[in-house]
C-alpha positions as semicolon CSV with decimal commas, in nm:
position;residue;x (nm);y (nm);z (nm)
1;M;-0,004;-0,024;0,042
2;K;0,142;0,370;-0,117
3;E;0,206;0,575;0,186
4;E;0,096;0,881;0,155
5;V;0,007;1,168;0,386
6;L;-0,309;1,409;0,400
7;A;-0,143;1,725;0,493
8;E;-0,458;1,986;0,458
9;S;-0,801;1,913;0,272
10;H;-0,912;2,145;-0,004
11;C;-1,259;2,104;0,013
12;D;-1,332;2,510;-0,026
13;F;-1,701;2,397;-0,243
14;L;-1,830;2,348;0,152
15;G;-1,807;2,703;0,267
16;P;-1,550;2,847;0,515
17;K;-1,291;2,639;0,674
18;K;-1,098;2,648;1,000
19;T;-0,809;2,498;1,087
20;G;-0,743;2,320;1,346
21;K;-0,414;2,126;1,473
22;V;-0,519;1,801;1,325
23;R;-0,862;1,858;1,172
24;D;-1,003;2,101;0,891
25;I;-1,356;2,192;1,019
26;Y;-1,571;2,290;0,730
27;D;-1,892;2,502;0,818
28;L;-2,188;2,399;0,640
29;G;-2,463;2,614;0,823
30;D;-2,634;2,380;1,098
31;R;-2,400;2,118;1,016
32;L;-1,987;2,034;1,001
33;A;-1,762;1,855;0,781
34;L;-1,489;1,716;0,976
35;V;-1,182;1,656;0,796
36;T;-0,908;1,463;1,001
37;T;-0,565;1,491;0,858
38;D;-0,248;1,316;0,912
39;R;-0,099;1,641;1,094
40;H;0,123;1,554;1,411
41;S;0,124;1,827;1,655
42;S;0,382;1,904;1,955
43;F;0,558;2,222;2,114
44;D;0,246;2,386;1,976
45;R;0,348;2,313;1,577
46;I;0,311;2,073;1,327
47;I;0,614;1,837;1,373
48;A;0,538;1,583;1,108
49;H;0,299;1,425;0,895
50;I;0,202;1,056;0,986
51;P;0,033;0,861;0,714
52;W;-0,264;0,675;0,797
53;K;-0,307;0,863;1,169
54;G;-0,601;1,065;1,004
55;Q;-0,804;0,755;0,913
56;V;-0,725;0,582;1,242
57;L;-0,821;0,889;1,475
58;N;-1,174;0,929;1,277
59;Q;-1,270;0,577;1,238
60;V;-1,165;0,482;1,608
61;S;-1,367;0,766;1,700
62;A;-1,673;0,697;1,493
63;W;-1,669;0,306;1,637
64;W;-1,665;0,419;1,972
65;F;-1,983;0,688;1,914
66;E;-2,141;0,397;1,777
67;Q;-2,059;0,190;2,101
68;T;-2,172;0,428;2,351
69;R;-2,454;0,626;2,194
70;D;-2,713;0,426;2,391
71;I;-2,559;0,608;2,690
72;V;-2,575;0,987;2,610
73;P;-2,657;1,067;2,184
74;N;-2,365;1,203;1,974
75;H;-2,355;1,472;1,656
76;V;-2,233;1,172;1,419
77;I;-2,461;1,206;1,105
78;S;-2,249;0,967;0,885
79;V;-1,913;0,902;0,810
80;P;-1,860;0,977;0,439
81;D;-1,528;0,891;0,412
82;P;-1,248;0,718;0,617
83;N;-1,099;1,052;0,681
84;V;-1,457;1,249;0,741
85;T;-1,730;1,267;0,995
86;L;-2,043;1,482;0,891
87;V;-2,198;1,623;1,224
88;K;-2,446;1,835;1,382
89;K;-2,383;2,198;1,526
90;F;-2,445;2,223;1,890
91;K;-2,357;2,491;2,130
92;L;-2,043;2,396;2,287
93;V;-2,058;2,355;2,678
94;P;-1,695;2,504;2,800
95;V;-1,586;2,234;2,990
96;E;-1,328;1,960;2,943
97;A;-1,457;1,659;3,084
98;V;-1,195;1,453;3,216
99;V;-1,239;1,120;3,373
100;R;-0,918;0,941;3,550
101;G;-0,874;0,562;3,666
102;Y;-0,543;0,572;3,778
103;L;-0,305;0,761;3,918
104;T;-0,037;0,859;3,641
105;G;0,060;1,171;3,447
106;V;0,310;1,396;3,445
107;T;0,228;1,711;3,351
108;D;0,141;1,991;3,583
109;T;-0,222;1,934;3,583
110;S;-0,166;1,516;3,609
111;I;-0,322;1,338;3,890
112;W;0,037;1,207;3,986
113;T;0,187;1,528;4,000
114;R;-0,100;1,699;4,197
115;Y;-0,121;1,406;4,459
116;S;0,311;1,420;4,497
117;A;0,298;1,826;4,552
118;G;0,047;1,683;4,857
119;Q;-0,317;1,730;4,739
120;R;-0,574;1,442;4,841
121;E;-0,929;1,606;4,730
122;F;-0,990;1,561;4,368
123;G;-1,344;1,625;4,240
124;G;-1,504;1,479;4,555
125;L;-1,271;1,212;4,585
126;S;-1,067;1,168;4,880
127;L;-0,726;0,974;4,824
128;P;-0,535;0,801;5,117
129;D;-0,137;0,857;5,164
130;G;0,114;0,579;5,077
131;M;-0,069;0,554;4,694
132;K;0,205;0,484;4,422
133;K;0,247;0,586;4,066
134;N;0,016;0,379;3,799
135;Q;-0,203;0,272;4,068
136;A;-0,571;0,232;3,999
137;L;-0,825;0,476;4,199
138;P;-1,031;0,358;4,402
139;T;-1,309;0,468;4,158
140;P;-1,281;0,689;3,844
141;L;-1,249;1,028;3,932
142;F;-1,412;1,320;3,724
143;D;-1,134;1,581;3,702
144;P;-1,283;1,830;3,436
145;T;-1,096;2,151;3,326
146;T;-1,201;2,466;3,190
147;K;-1,195;2,504;2,774
148;E;-1,071;2,813;2,704
149;E;-0,908;3,025;2,394
150;A;-0,594;3,083;2,622
151;H;-0,550;2,765;2,827
152;D;-0,747;2,517;2,998
153;R;-0,746;2,537;3,400
154;V;-0,802;2,280;3,687
155;L;-1,103;2,465;3,876
156;T;-1,339;2,287;4,142
157;P;-1,690;2,270;4,031
158;S;-1,784;2,570;4,281
159;E;-1,495;2,747;4,096
160;M;-1,645;2,662;3,742
161;I;-1,998;2,745;3,848
162;A;-1,927;3,062;4,046
163;E;-1,754;3,166;3,675
164;G;-2,032;3,041;3,511
165;F;-1,867;2,836;3,288
166;I;-2,153;2,589;3,388
167;T;-2,444;2,554;3,593
168;A;-2,461;2,335;3,844
169;E;-2,726;2,083;3,718
170;L;-2,561;2,055;3,370
171;F;-2,199;1,984;3,580
172;D;-2,384;1,695;3,769
173;R;-2,522;1,576;3,427
174;I;-2,205;1,589;3,229
175;K;-2,023;1,402;3,517
176;T;-2,295;1,144;3,526
177;A;-2,240;1,126;3,148
178;A;-1,870;1,125;3,127
179;L;-1,826;0,829;3,404
180;A;-2,082;0,603;3,261
181;I;-1,890;0,667;2,911
182;F;-1,547;0,618;3,085
183;A;-1,733;0,290;3,225
184;R;-1,832;0,163;2,896
185;G;-1,520;0,215;2,780
186;Q;-1,295;0,071;3,049
187;E;-1,515;-0,265;2,979
188;I;-1,493;-0,282;2,587
189;A;-1,087;-0,215;2,622
190;A;-1,084;-0,503;2,875
191;R;-1,213;-0,729;2,644
192;Q;-0,947;-0,614;2,375
193;G;-0,683;-0,639;2,635
194;L;-0,619;-0,294;2,705
195;I;-0,678;-0,072;2,968
196;L;-0,850;0,271;2,950
197;V;-0,638;0,472;3,174
198;D;-0,801;0,832;3,128
199;T;-0,908;1,043;2,854
200;K;-1,127;1,375;2,764
201;Y;-1,501;1,404;2,655
202;E;-1,688;1,709;2,478
203;F;-2,022;1,822;2,530
204;G;-2,270;1,977;2,318
205;I;-2,647;2,128;2,399
206;D;-2,915;2,085;2,166
207;E;-3,192;2,353;2,112
208;S;-3,401;2,138;2,391
209;D;-3,107;2,122;2,664
210;N;-3,030;1,757;2,600
211;L;-2,653;1,669;2,657
212;V;-2,513;1,554;2,326
213;L;-2,130;1,368;2,296
214;I;-1,923;1,616;2,060
215;D;-1,565;1,621;1,922
216;E;-1,380;1,266;1,979
217;V;-1,416;0,936;2,158
218;H;-1,148;0,731;2,291
219;T;-0,914;0,785;2,043
220;P;-0,522;0,731;2,103
221;D;-0,471;1,118;2,133
222;S;-0,818;1,192;2,327
223;S;-0,696;0,875;2,586
224;R;-0,466;0,693;2,730
225;F;-0,444;0,311;2,694
226;W;-0,215;0,066;2,896
227;Q;-0,198;-0,323;2,794
228;L;-0,351;-0,552;3,039
229;A;-0,164;-0,829;3,040
230;S;0,189;-0,732;3,165
231;Y;0,024;-0,441;3,381
232;A;0,056;-0,593;3,729
233;E;0,389;-0,754;3,667
234;R;0,530;-0,447;3,518
235;V;0,384;-0,233;3,811
236;N;0,490;-0,475;4,066
237;K;0,854;-0,419;3,969
238;G;0,815;-0,032;3,929
239;S;0,814;-0,002;3,609
240;D;0,573;0,179;3,362
241;P;0,299;0,010;3,224
242;E;0,340;-0,050;2,838
243;Y;0,139;0,213;2,649
244;F;0,084;0,335;2,324
245;D;0,365;0,544;2,286
246;K;0,391;0,849;2,051
247;E;0,639;1,047;2,260
248;F;0,970;0,901;2,068
249;L;0,947;1,098;1,776
250;R;0,870;1,452;2,013
251;L;1,193;1,344;2,217
252;W;1,348;1,317;1,867
253;F;1,298;1,671;1,823
254;R;1,372;1,782;2,166
255;D;1,715;1,640;2,091
256;N;1,787;1,751;1,778
257;C;1,665;2,131;1,767
258;D;1,487;2,402;1,958
259;P;1,125;2,304;1,829
260;Y;0,979;2,604;2,035
261;K;1,224;2,869;1,908
262;D;1,379;2,748;1,558
263;K;1,168;2,902;1,273
264;T;1,225;2,618;1,061
265;L;1,254;2,198;1,207
266;P;1,449;1,932;1,033
267;D;1,247;1,645;0,868
268;A;1,113;1,346;1,108
269;P;1,310;1,073;1,040
270;A;1,139;0,859;0,790
271;E;1,187;0,533;1,003
272;L;1,034;0,715;1,314
273;V;0,749;0,842;1,110
274;R;0,686;0,482;0,936
275;E;0,709;0,312;1,320
276;L;0,421;0,566;1,448
277;S;0,253;0,503;1,169
278;R;0,261;0,152;1,254
279;R;0,153;0,203;1,605
280;Y;-0,140;0,402;1,498
281;I;-0,253;0,111;1,317
282;Q;-0,213;-0,140;1,550
283;I;-0,402;0,049;1,813
284;Y;-0,706;0,091;1,613
285;E;-0,703;-0,281;1,496
286;Q;-0,665;-0,388;1,911
287;I;-0,942;-0,104;2,027
288;T;-1,195;-0,208;1,771
289;G;-1,099;-0,584;1,696
290;H;-1,083;-0,528;1,280
291;A;-0,839;-0,536;1,066
292;F;-0,746;-0,192;0,945
293;V;-0,856;-0,137;0,580
294;Y;-0,647;0,107;0,360
295;G;-0,847;0,424;0,219
296;E;-0,800;0,478;-0,115
297;T;-0,532;0,683;-0,287
298;P;-0,486;0,959;-0,331
299;V;-0,653;1,053;-0,030
300;S;-0,726;1,422;-0,123
301;A;-0,917;1,339;-0,457
302;R;-1,098;1,070;-0,290
303;I;-1,218;1,287;0,009
304;E;-1,319;1,589;-0,254
305;R;-1,530;1,295;-0,430
306;N;-1,727;1,139;-0,137
307;L;-1,786;1,474;-0,047
308;S;-1,895;1,638;-0,364
309;S;-2,286;1,556;-0,251
310;L;-2,217;1,809;0,028
311;R;-2,156;2,075;-0,215
312;A;-2,290;2,470;-0,115
């Protein structure tokens, strides 16, 4: 199969386009066409293009939307192309619904970082002293952040409500839905030999004030997955669990340039790009239990053909 990357889409006939880190979003009035590209973002910029990544993310998300639609409705109308999802437009709730199942992470907002600094109260859950990194939490934890243009913030529920991000009633509804979706995700992942460690969801509100799941669900970019079979042995030895690792490409850039300051970055080594592409396909197959079917190439021409019926 010829490797070809979708760096950007060219579907101007659909209407105005907004370019995100990974997606090109076309506004069709009451609908959106979400085109998931092969762009790979880190350091607040695009560092590489990974063949088939966009198709994996789009199709994994579509698969999970189908698995969870009985819990909460979602925005999907159709998947007219392996890289494209057509969705209904909803009013965005400005809260990122983060759910955590394990005491892990390295960023400032991660639960392990905050626990290591002495914090014990997380979203109404009080954790005991003496817990170890990568240990399962007593129960999955709803640990939301704000969703803002500048940067997301970790606020307590009362702070979010006081600042007007969300009402108390809507907060409770989102918490209930997020924890239910996460429980379904963990159940299905376990059957596939995976642990769904943590994730984030986005929600919208329809014209009748109903909650709707939007954006993406349980993709390897929005969620952390560990291999179930080796988890206990590795953690008992003090090692990190086996995980879906895309960090190696980020580390290569950090070691070979200044990715924050250099105007032009070096090209990512071809072998690393191929390996990351292989890993995305592997995680797709393990999550869904289906063999990955490569989309027809050239990708851009295929997308334009498949979306031609949506012309304004």
